[in-house]
C-alpha positions in Angstrom: -21.8 5.5 -4.2 -18.5 3.8 -3.5 -17.3 2.0 -0.4 -14.2 0.7 1.3 -13.9 -2.9 2.5 -11.1 -5.1 3.7 -10.4 -8.7 4.8 -7.5 -10.6 6.3 -6.1 -13.9 5.2 -3.7 -15.8 7.4 -1.4 -17.3 4.8 0.7 -19.2 7.4 -2.3 -21.3 8.4 -4.5 -21.1 5.3 -7.3 -19.5 7.3 -9.3 -16.3 7.5 -7.8 -13.9 10.0 -10.6 -13.6 12.6 -10.8 -11.2 15.5 -8.0 -8.9 14.3 -8.3 -5.3 15.3 -8.3 -2.9 12.4 -8.0 0.9 12.6 -8.9 3.3 9.8 -7.3 6.7 9.6 -7.8 9.6 7.1 -4.4 11.2 6.3 -4.5 15.0 6.0 -2.0 17.9 6.1 -2.8 18.1 9.8 -1.9 14.4 10.3 -3.7 11.2 10.8 -7.4 11.4 12.0 -8.8 8.2 13.4 -12.1 7.3 11.8 -12.9 4.0 13.4 -11.7 0.7 15.0 -13.3 -2.6 14.1 -12.5 -6.3 14.4 -12.6 -8.9 11.7 -15.3 -11.6 11.9 -15.1 -15.4 11.6 -14.5 -15.0 7.8 -11.7 -12.5 8.2 -14.0 -9.6 7.0 -15.5 -6.7 8.7 -19.3 -6.9 9.3 -19.9 -3.8 7.2 -17.9 -1.4 4.9 -15.3 0.7 6.6 -16.5 3.7 4.6 -19.6 4.3 2.5 -22.1 7.0 1.7 -21.2 10.6 2.7 -18.2 9.3 4.6 -16.6 7.8 1.5 -14.4 10.7 0.3 -11.5 11.2 -2.1 -8.3 11.3 -0.1 -5.4 9.4 1.5 -6.1 6.7 4.1 -4.3 4.2 6.3 -5.4 0.9 7.6 -3.5 -0.6 10.6 -4.0 -4.3 11.2 -2.9 -5.5 14.7 -1.7 -8.9 13.7 0.8 -9.9 16.5 -2.0 -10.6 19.0 -3.8 -12.7 16.5 -0.7 -14.9 15.9 0.0 -15.2 19.6 -3.6 -16.4 20.1 -2.9 -19.0 17.4 0.0 -20.3 19.5 2.8 -18.8 17.4 5.8 -17.9 19.5 6.9 -14.4 18.6 10.0 -12.4 19.6 9.6 -10.0 22.5 9.3 -7.3 19.9 7.5 -9.0 17.0 8.9 -8.6 13.5 5.4 -7.6 12.3 3.3 -6.3 15.2 1.0 -3.7 13.5 0.8 -3.8 9.7 0.1 -0.4 8.1 -1.2 0.1 4.6 -1.5 3.6 3.2 -3.6 4.1 0.0 -5.5 6.6 -1.9 -9.2 6.9 -2.9 -9.7 8.8 -6.1 -13.2 7.9 -7.3 -16.2 8.2 -5.0 -18.2 5.9 -7.2 -15.8 2.9 -7.0 -15.5 0.0 -4.6 -12.1 0.0 -3.0 -11.2 -3.3 -1.4 -7.9 -3.5 0.5 -7.2 -7.1 1.6 -4.3 -8.1 3.8 -2.5 -11.5 3.3 -0.2 -12.1 6.2 2.0 -14.4 8.3 4.2 -13.6 11.3 7.0 -12.6 9.0 5.5 -11.3 5.7 2.5 -9.5 4.2 1.1 -8.4 0.9 -1.9 -6.4 -0.3 -3.5 -5.4 -3.6 -6.6 -3.4 -4.7 -9.3 -6.1 -4.8 -12.8 -6.0 -6.0 
């Protein structure tokens, strides 16, 4: 059985992004359906997979990382309306037997992702 995992790296400070709220949505024809909300741990990871077992289904998904609060807590002065407040990543799962890892590398003004292992 496959699973979905994530982690956050703070590239501005060279640290794991800890205590960042992450929301997971399934995207359907009816719209976005929230599956869960979690927070990253001291290592910038979630304590368990976001999806696994019977919940791990083929389809389109979205992760929303609430990064502005994290950077504010780190002492970064952000604009009243932060350039990157909530970072959204949409992706597809096509194989129920694969591990899909969707990491976020971020700073207050940039981000990147890739399909990890």
